[in-house]
C-alpha positions, 0 to 999 in steps of 0.5 A: 595385153592382159586384163590385169595390166589394163586394170593396173594402168587405169588405177595408176592414171586415175590416181596420178592424172585425176587425183582420184582413186580406182578402188578394187570392187569386190562384193561378197555374195554378188558375182559379176560386179565391175572390177573398179569403182573410180572415185573422182574429185567432186563426188563423181563415181564411175564403175569400170569393168576392165577386159583384155582387148576384144574380150566381151562381158560375161552374161552376168557381168552385162546384167549387173552392169546394166542394173547399176547403169539403170540406177543412174550410175556411169558404167564403162567397159575398158579393154585397152590402154588407148581406151584408158587414155580416152577415159582420162581425157574425158574425165579431165574435160568434165572436172 
């Protein structure tokens, strides 16, 4: 499965199942940002880096995700449809 397929699956599930948005995150001048910012009802924000199955974060991605997490934000790495499904269940349980 390709990364873009997992990313699309995440976007569709967040919008349909949680009533949220999974916006593409592009930050000019800052490489390594997570692929999506997931905005959920109740002002919950989760940054998600999608990967193809078993692929690891690049060094810069790991650094940037760590910096975002250090600010107190929820940052996830998701590399399969099963992990998207698990993420959706977790977010639904905490809504």
